[in-house]
Every structure is written in structure tokens, then in C-alpha cells.
C-alpha positions as CSV (number, residue, x, y, z in Angstrom):
1,M,103.2,93.2,103.3
2,K,100.8,91.9,100.6
3,N,101.7,89.1,98.1
4,Q,101.0,89.3,94.5
5,L,97.4,87.8,94.6
6,Q,96.3,90.2,97.3
7,E,97.9,93.0,95.3
8,D,96.0,91.9,92.1
9,I,92.6,91.6,93.8
10,T,93.2,94.8,95.5
11,T,94.1,96.6,92.4
12,F,90.8,95.1,90.6
13,F,88.6,96.5,93.4
14,R,90.3,99.7,93.5
15,D,90.2,100.3,89.8
16,F,86.5,99.1,89.6
17,A,85.3,101.4,92.3
18,L,87.1,104.4,91.0
19,Q,85.7,103.9,87.8
20,V,82.3,104.0,89.4
21,L,83.1,107.1,91.3
22,R,84.4,109.0,88.5
23,D,81.4,108.1,86.2
24,A,79.2,109.6,89.3
25,D,81.5,112.4,89.9
26,V,82.1,111.4,93.3
27,D,84.8,112.3,95.7
28,P,86.3,108.8,97.1
29,N,86.9,110.6,100.3
30,D,82.9,111.2,100.9
31,S,82.1,108.0,102.4
32,R,78.4,108.4,102.2
33,A,78.6,109.6,98.7
34,F,81.0,106.7,98.2
35,K,78.3,104.2,99.4
36,M,75.5,105.7,97.6
37,A,77.4,105.6,94.1
38,M,78.3,102.1,94.7
39,L,74.7,100.9,95.6
40,D,73.9,100.1,91.8
41,H,77.2,98.4,91.2
42,Y,78.0,95.9,93.9
43,E,76.1,93.1,91.9
44,E,78.6,94.0,88.9
45,I,81.7,93.1,90.7
46,Y,81.6,89.2,90.6
47,P,81.1,89.2,87.0
48,H,83.9,91.4,86.3
49,F,86.2,89.8,88.6
50,S,85.5,86.4,87.3
51,L,86.9,87.7,83.9
52,T,90.3,88.5,85.5
53,E,93.5,86.5,85.2
54,V,93.8,86.2,89.1
55,F,90.3,84.4,89.2
56,R,91.1,82.0,86.2
57,E,94.4,81.2,87.8
58,N,93.2,80.5,91.3
59,N,89.5,79.5,91.3
60,G,89.1,76.1,92.4
61,Q,93.0,75.9,92.7
62,K,95.2,75.7,95.7
63,R,95.1,79.4,96.5
64,H,91.4,79.7,96.2
65,E,90.6,80.5,99.9
66,E,93.4,83.1,100.0
67,M,91.7,84.5,96.7
68,V,88.3,84.5,98.6
69,E,89.4,86.1,101.8
70,E,91.0,89.0,99.9
71,Y,87.9,89.4,97.8
72,K,85.7,89.4,101.0
73,R,88.3,92.0,102.6
74,C,88.1,94.4,99.7
75,F,84.4,94.1,99.0
76,T,83.7,95.1,102.8
77,L,85.9,98.2,102.5
78,L,83.7,99.1,99.6
79,L,80.6,98.5,101.8
80,M,82.1,101.0,104.5
81,G,82.7,103.5,101.6
82,R,86.3,103.1,101.5
83,L,88.7,102.3,98.7
84,P,90.8,99.0,99.1
């Protein structure tokens, strides 16, 4: 079961990816098209994430490592063409 930190990060990644896919008119179930649509947007993830409350509350704080691990997990799913 995910905790609130993990839920917040997963929600950020899911919303970010869904917006990119909607803008590109791509079916999220088509992993190849998903990956192609995301190619030009991976570098935008961190700047957007760094503006979130979850980042501000945990960057350099006690739960920083947990935040980084969930960020990596979600990013990896996007690289695989899957929604978190």
C-alpha cells in the first residue's frame, strides 16, 4: 500500500504523462506511441516536479530518499511506455 508521498508523486507523473498523451492524441495503452509521444518531454519532468508541494516539502529533508526512489520508479515506467 502506498503512502501519501508515493501517491502524490505517482499522481504528478500520471497527470503529466496523460497531458502529453492527450496533446499528442495518443492512446495510453499503445506503449510504442506512448514512448514516441513522451520523447520530447522527458526533460520537462524535473522542472515541473520541482515546483510541486511534495518536492518542496521533501527535498533535502528526512524523506528525500523515499521521494527520489518513487520519482525513479515512476520515471522508469514512463520510459517503458506505461503510466504509473
